TORPA-474311 format. One record per residue (C-alpha): residue number from 1; residue in one letter; x, y, z. Coordinates in nm, 3 decimals, padded with zeros to 5 digits. Example, Ala and Ser with C-alpha at 12.3 -4.5 7.8 and 13.67 -1.06 7.14 Angstrom:
BEGIN
 num residu      c1      c2      c3
   1      A  01.230 -00.450  00.780
   2      S  01.367 -00.106  00.714
***
This chain:
BEGIN
 num residu      c1      c2      c3
   1      M  11.555  07.002  11.892
   2      E  11.477  06.634  11.829
   3      H  11.115  06.543  11.769
   4      S  10.979  06.212  11.888
   5      V  10.834  05.954  11.652
   6      V  10.485  06.031  11.783
   7      Q  10.526  06.403  11.711
   8      K  10.648  06.332  11.358
   9      R  10.357  06.097  11.289
  10      M  10.108  06.344  11.434
  11      S  10.253  06.621  11.217
  12      R  10.223  06.401  10.907
  13      V  09.861  06.315  10.994
  14      L  09.776  06.682  11.051
  15      H  09.932  06.779  10.718
  16      W  09.747  06.496  10.543
  17      I  09.418  06.618  10.693
  18      G  09.504  06.976  10.596
  19      D  09.587  06.873  10.237
  20      L  09.273  06.661  10.212
  21      T  09.041  06.932  10.342
  22      A  09.199  07.196  10.118
  23      R  09.069  07.022  09.806
  24      S  08.755  07.151  09.638
  25      T  08.624  06.798  09.597
  26      T  08.624  06.758  09.975
  27      T  08.401  07.064  10.004
  28      V  08.159  06.921  09.749
  29      V  08.149  06.585  09.929
  30      V  08.083  06.753  10.266
  31      V  07.803  06.968  10.121
  32      V  07.640  06.665  09.957
  33      L  07.663  06.467  10.283
  34      L  07.509  06.758  10.478
  35      V  07.221  06.786  10.232
  36      I  07.160  06.409  10.250
  37      F  07.173  06.424  10.630
  38      G  06.926  06.715  10.631
  39      V  06.684  06.528  10.403
  40      I  06.704  06.214  10.621
  41      L  06.651  06.427  10.933
  42      A  06.345  06.591  10.778
  43      A  06.204  06.255  10.665
  44      N  06.235  06.116  11.018
  45      G  06.077  06.419  11.187
  46      F  06.401  06.572  11.318
  47      P  06.471  06.333  11.607
  48      M  06.636  06.520  11.895
  49      S  06.901  06.251  11.948
  50      W  07.020  06.288  11.587
  51      E  07.037  06.665  11.617
  52      T  07.236  06.634  11.938
  53      A  07.476  06.384  11.779
  54      F  07.520  06.608  11.474
  55      S  07.591  06.911  11.692
  56      T  07.846  06.718  11.897
  57      I  08.024  06.582  11.590
  58      A  08.024  06.924  11.421
  59      G  08.178  07.081  11.732
  60      A  08.445  06.812  11.752
  61      V  08.533  06.844  11.384
  62      T  08.554  07.222  11.419
  63      L  08.793  07.190  11.712
  64      V  09.014  06.940  11.530
  65      M  09.022  07.160  11.219
  66      L  09.125  07.457  11.433
  67      F  09.434  07.267  11.543
  68      V  09.503  07.138  11.191
  69      V  09.494  07.489  11.048
  70      Q  09.705  07.628  11.332
  71      H  09.965  07.354  11.287
  72      T  09.992  07.390  10.910
  73      Q  10.003  07.771  10.924
  74      G  10.270  07.760  11.193
  75      R  10.480  07.525  10.984
  76      N  10.433  07.733  10.669
  77      H  10.526  08.048  10.862
  78      L  10.844  07.881  10.990
  79      V  10.941  07.765  10.640
  80      L  10.884  08.112  10.497
  81      Q  11.080  08.273  10.780
  82      L  11.375  08.037  10.725
  83      K  11.375  08.117  10.353
  84      L  11.370  08.490  10.422
  85      D  11.649  08.456  10.678
  86      E  11.859  08.271  10.421
  87      L  11.801  08.549  10.166
  88      I  11.905  08.810  10.420
  89      R  12.219  08.616  10.512
  90      S  12.313  08.567  10.146
  91      S  12.292  08.936  10.056
  92      P  12.606  09.131  10.145
  93      D  12.415  09.461  10.160
  94      A  12.139  09.329  10.387
  95      D  12.122  09.418  10.754
  96      D  12.203  09.099  10.949
  97      L  12.000  09.232  11.242
  98      L  11.688  09.143  11.046
  99      V  11.762  08.770  11.069
 100      R  11.539  08.612  11.337
 101      L  11.373  08.948  11.397
 102      E  11.052  08.770  11.502
 103      V  11.207  08.705  11.846
 104      A  11.300  09.071  11.902
 105      D  11.146  09.290  12.172
 106      D  10.853  09.512  12.078
 107      S  11.063  09.824  12.137
 108      E  11.329  09.697  11.897
 109      L  11.060  09.622  11.637
 110      N  10.914  09.970  11.676
 111      D  11.258  10.131  11.636
 112      L  11.329  09.928  11.322
 113      E  10.985  10.012  11.185
 114      Q  11.049  10.384  11.235
 115      D  11.389  10.349  11.065
 116      Q  11.226  10.174  10.769
 117      L  10.953  10.439  10.743
 118      A  11.215  10.715  10.748
 119      H  11.411  10.532  10.478
 120      H  11.098  10.498  10.261
 121      E  11.018  10.866  10.305
 122      S  11.372  10.962  10.205
 123      L  11.335  10.756  09.888
 124      R  11.012  10.936  09.798
 125      E  11.138  11.290  09.856
 126      P  11.343  11.326  09.533
 127      D  11.046  11.209  09.326
 128      D  10.818  11.460  09.498
 129      L  11.067  11.741  09.426
 130      A  11.099  11.638  09.060
 131      T  10.722  11.627  09.026
 132      S  10.677  11.972  09.181
 133      K  10.951  12.122  08.959
 134      E  10.779  11.983  08.648
 135      G  10.454  12.136  08.766
 136      D  10.625  12.476  08.814
 137      E  10.773  12.464  08.464
 138      D  10.432  12.401  08.308
 139      A  10.281  12.705  08.477
***
């Protein structure tokens, strides 16, 4: 699927915003600006127009950040999924049905989950038997 130039630029901008806001220095700067804004508001008697403007800007920033986080998490999830798929494909003993499992039906996921749980239980059973035999010998 070919992405347009606008989509690529928007993705780069969203990642730049995400990287910028992930820094601890950005948090410090925002906190300092909020404290300064609060002091100025208090000094001016809390004008209603300023409070309204602040609330509007805060809501807009929150909405934009929601989309930034969603975009970056979606991209990171896709990258991780592609890496896992490559590991599955490269292992001769791996079950190829697990590649692109995220698009499977819920019933197929439930069946595979039950198979995995049964496999895990079968791996634990010999250890439980060995532990109980050791306990019998001590008695």
